[in-house]
C-alpha positions in Angstrom: 65.3 -18.3 96.6 66.2 -17.7 100.3 63.9 -15.4 102.3 65.5 -12.0 103.0 65.9 -12.0 106.8 67.4 -9.8 109.5 68.2 -12.3 112.2 70.8 -10.9 114.7 70.4 -7.4 113.4 69.0 -4.3 115.2 66.8 -1.7 113.4 65.6 1.7 114.5 62.6 3.1 112.8 61.6 6.7 113.5 58.1 8.0 113.5 56.8 4.4 113.8 54.0 4.8 116.4 51.1 5.8 114.2 48.3 3.4 113.2 47.9 3.2 110.3 51.4 4.4 109.6 54.3 3.8 107.3 56.9 3.5 110.1 54.7 1.0 111.9 54.5 -1.1 108.7 58.3 -1.0 108.3 58.9 -1.9 112.0 56.5 -4.8 111.9 57.9 -6.2 108.7 61.6 -6.0 109.9 60.6 -7.6 113.2 58.7 -10.4 111.4 61.9 -11.1 109.4 64.0 -11.4 112.6 65.2 -7.9 113.4 65.2 -6.5 116.9 63.4 -3.2 116.5 63.5 0.1 118.3 60.2 1.8 117.7 60.7 5.6 117.9 57.9 8.1 118.1 57.4 11.2 120.2 53.7 10.4 120.6 50.7 12.5 119.8 50.9 13.9 123.4 53.8 16.1 122.1 51.2 18.1 120.1 53.4 18.7 117.1 51.3 20.2 114.3 50.7 17.9 111.3 51.7 14.7 113.0 49.6 11.6 113.7 47.0 12.1 116.3 47.2 8.6 117.8 50.9 7.8 117.7 52.4 5.7 120.6 55.8 3.9 120.3 54.9 1.6 123.2 51.8 0.4 121.4 53.6 -0.7 118.3 56.5 -2.2 120.3 53.9 -4.2 122.2 52.3 -5.4 118.9 55.6 -6.7 117.7 56.3 -8.5 121.0 52.8 -10.0 120.9 53.5 -11.4 117.5 56.7 -13.1 118.8 59.2 -10.4 117.9 61.6 -8.3 119.9 61.1 -4.5 120.2 61.5 -1.6 122.6 59.9 1.8 122.5 61.8 5.1 122.3 60.1 8.5 122.6 63.0 10.9 122.0 62.6 13.7 119.4 64.7 13.4 116.3 64.4 17.1 115.7 67.4 18.0 117.9 70.8 16.5 118.1 70.6 15.4 121.8 67.3 13.7 121.2 68.8 11.9 118.2 71.8 10.7 120.2 69.5 9.4 122.9 67.4 7.5 120.4 70.5 5.8 119.0 71.6 5.1 122.6 68.3 3.3 123.2 69.3 0.8 120.5 72.8 0.4 121.8 71.7 0.1 125.4 69.0 -2.5 124.6 70.7 -4.6 122.0 74.4 -3.6 121.9 74.5 -2.5 118.2 72.6 -0.8 115.4 72.5 -2.2 111.9 69.6 -0.4 110.3 68.3 3.1 110.5 65.0 4.0 108.8 64.4 7.7 109.1 60.6 7.9 108.6 59.5 10.6 111.1 57.8 13.5 109.5 55.4 16.4 110.0 53.2 18.0 107.4 51.2 21.2 107.5 49.2 22.6 104.6 49.6 26.4 104.4 50.5 29.1 101.9 54.2 29.9 101.6 53.7 33.4 103.1 50.9 32.3 105.4 52.7 29.8 107.6 54.1 31.0 110.9 57.8 31.1 111.4 57.5 28.6 114.2 55.6 26.1 112.0 58.1 26.5 109.2 61.0 25.9 111.5 59.3 22.9 113.0 58.8 21.3 109.6 62.4 21.8 108.6 63.6 20.5 111.9 61.6 17.3 111.8 61.6 16.5 108.1 65.2 17.4 107.2 67.2 18.0 110.4 65.7 14.9 112.0 67.2 12.8 109.2 70.6 14.6 109.5 70.8 14.4 113.3 69.8 10.7 113.3 72.4 9.8 110.6 75.1 11.8 112.5 74.3 9.9 115.7 74.2 6.5 114.0 77.4 6.8 111.9 80.0 6.3 114.6 78.5 2.9 115.4 78.2 1.9 111.8 81.7 3.0 111.1 83.0 1.0 114.0 81.3 -2.2 112.9 81.9 -1.4 109.2 78.3 -2.2 108.4 75.0 -0.4 108.2 72.0 0.4 106.2 70.3 3.8 106.2 67.0 4.5 104.5 65.8 8.1 104.5 62.4 9.4 103.5 61.5 11.8 100.8 58.1 12.6 99.2 56.5 13.4 95.9 56.2 16.8 97.5 59.9 17.3 96.7 58.9 17.9 93.2 56.4 20.6 94.1 52.9 20.7 95.6 51.0 23.9 96.3 50.5 24.7 100.0 53.4 22.3 101.0 56.5 24.5 100.6 57.4 23.8 104.2 57.3 20.0 103.4 58.6 20.0 99.9 61.8 21.9 100.8 63.1 19.5 103.4 62.0 16.5 101.5 64.1 17.6 98.5 66.9 18.3 101.0 66.8 14.7 102.1 67.6 13.5 98.6 70.7 15.8 98.3 71.9 14.9 101.8 71.6 11.2 101.3 73.3 11.2 98.0 76.2 13.2 99.4 76.4 11.0 102.6 76.3 7.8 100.6 79.3 8.6 98.5 81.2 10.2 101.4 81.1 6.9 103.5 81.2 4.4 100.6 84.7 3.3 101.6 84.0 3.1 105.3 82.8 -0.5 105.1 79.6 -2.0 103.9 77.5 1.0 104.8 74.8 2.0 102.3 72.4 4.9 102.2 69.3 5.3 100.0 66.0 7.1 99.8 62.4 6.0 99.8 59.5 8.0 98.6 56.6 5.9 100.1 52.9 6.1 99.4 50.4 4.9 102.0 47.3 6.0 103.9 48.3 7.2 107.4 46.9 9.1 110.3 49.0 12.1 109.1 46.7 12.4 106.2 43.6 12.2 108.4 45.0 14.9 110.7 45.7 17.3 107.7 43.0 16.7 105.2 39.2 17.5 105.1 37.1 14.6 106.4 35.3 12.9 103.5 37.3 14.6 100.8 38.1 12.7 97.6 41.8 13.3 98.3 41.7 11.9 101.8 39.7 8.9 100.6 42.3 8.2 97.9 45.2 8.4 100.4 43.5 6.1 102.9 42.8 3.5 100.2 46.6 2.9 100.0 47.7 0.2 102.4 51.0 1.3 104.0 52.1 -2.3 104.3 52.6 -2.3 100.6 55.4 0.3 100.8 57.3 -1.7 103.4 58.9 -4.4 101.1 61.0 -1.8 99.3 62.2 -0.4 102.6 63.1 -3.9 103.8 65.1 -4.6 100.7 67.0 -1.3 101.0 67.7 -2.2 104.6 69.0 -5.7 103.8 72.5 -6.9 103.5 71.8 -7.8 99.8 71.0 -4.2 98.8 73.4 -3.5 95.9 73.1 0.3 95.5 73.9 3.6 97.2 72.6 7.1 96.7 69.5 6.0 94.9 65.9 7.2 95.3 62.9 4.9 94.9 59.2 5.4 95.0 57.1 2.6 96.5 53.5 2.0 97.3 50.3 0.1 96.3 52.4 -2.9 95.4 54.6 -1.0 92.9 58.1 0.5 92.9 60.1 2.7 90.6 63.4 4.5 90.5 63.7 8.3 90.5 66.8 10.0 89.2 68.2 13.4 88.1 68.9 13.9 84.5 70.9 16.6 82.7 69.9 17.7 79.2 72.5 17.8 76.5 72.0 21.6 76.6 73.4 24.3 74.3 76.8 25.8 73.8 78.4 28.9 72.4 76.3 31.2 74.7 77.4 34.8 74.8 74.1 36.8 75.2 70.6 36.3 76.6 69.4 36.1 73.1 71.5 32.9 72.6 69.5 31.4 75.5 66.2 32.5 74.0 67.0 31.2 70.6 68.1 27.8 71.9 65.7 27.4 74.7 63.6 24.6 73.2 66.8 22.6 72.7 67.9 23.4 76.2 64.7 21.9 77.6 64.9 18.8 75.4 65.6 15.3 76.6 67.6 14.1 73.6 71.1 13.2 74.6 70.4 13.6 78.3 72.6 12.0 80.8 72.0 11.0 84.4 73.4 13.4 87.1 75.4 11.2 89.4 76.9 11.9 92.8 80.4 13.2 92.5 82.5 10.5 94.1 85.9 11.7 95.1 85.3 15.3 94.0 85.6 17.1 97.4 88.4 14.8 98.7 90.7 16.0 96.0 90.5 19.7 96.7 89.0 20.3 100.1 91.0 22.1 102.8 91.1 20.4 106.3 88.0 21.1 108.4 88.3 23.9 111.0 85.2 24.3 113.2 83.6 27.7 112.6 81.6 27.7 115.8 81.6 25.9 119.2 79.0 23.6 120.6 
């Protein structure tokens, strides 16, 4: 079987400056398989809470070059639209195109739902969700023009609920919904495919956030981030056959994650009907997968009229 390669393609990986780090692993694997890589990271000097405390885009780009690959560094923030557009411009200016976007940048703070400051909550939403949205919006015109692209967005097990991580869980769940909608919206714009990765790997983010020597930190740091990279590379490859899917990957294993709708109950007229059929409502017998609604909005949506300027 032929090796999956990326010769002639350009990839941009956000949040790729940490060591160890998932983004670094993705960038190095893509470069080793022939891609020209833009290594994006704001760097630890930005003092963003909950991010890696040793991140440098230039360091990872230099590692790739030293290994015989091609890479440039970018230090723009993904958390605002202008920064995202500048990051994409780095790829276009350096290499003339953009084929692959891996939205990996993230920030994580452990705090109670009513304990976290407004500023930290906003920062988490801006990095973990809006960063994905701004980067996709900035990349799409280029991918539409060339009728090709691969986008891999990042979620987390936190999307399914973890105490003290409401500010992280909410945007990570949002990434799944955004990606599923985007994937079906642009499915006929060319060979452009969007999917989601939920990676597992020990990174400096965990070291920054967790108690030194704790069992949980030791468990995280035992997971080699390089083992999450093959799934990302496959989703970023021309041979990727799917859109709007979510996969977990790490420790040499991968699995698909999907939404399922139970068969449910009918004939409901009162709250007591719900009570009496609740076990059946929760049951998995006869369940079906909840799929993105291809074509639903196009059939009935009014033309877009901007509600605000800017």
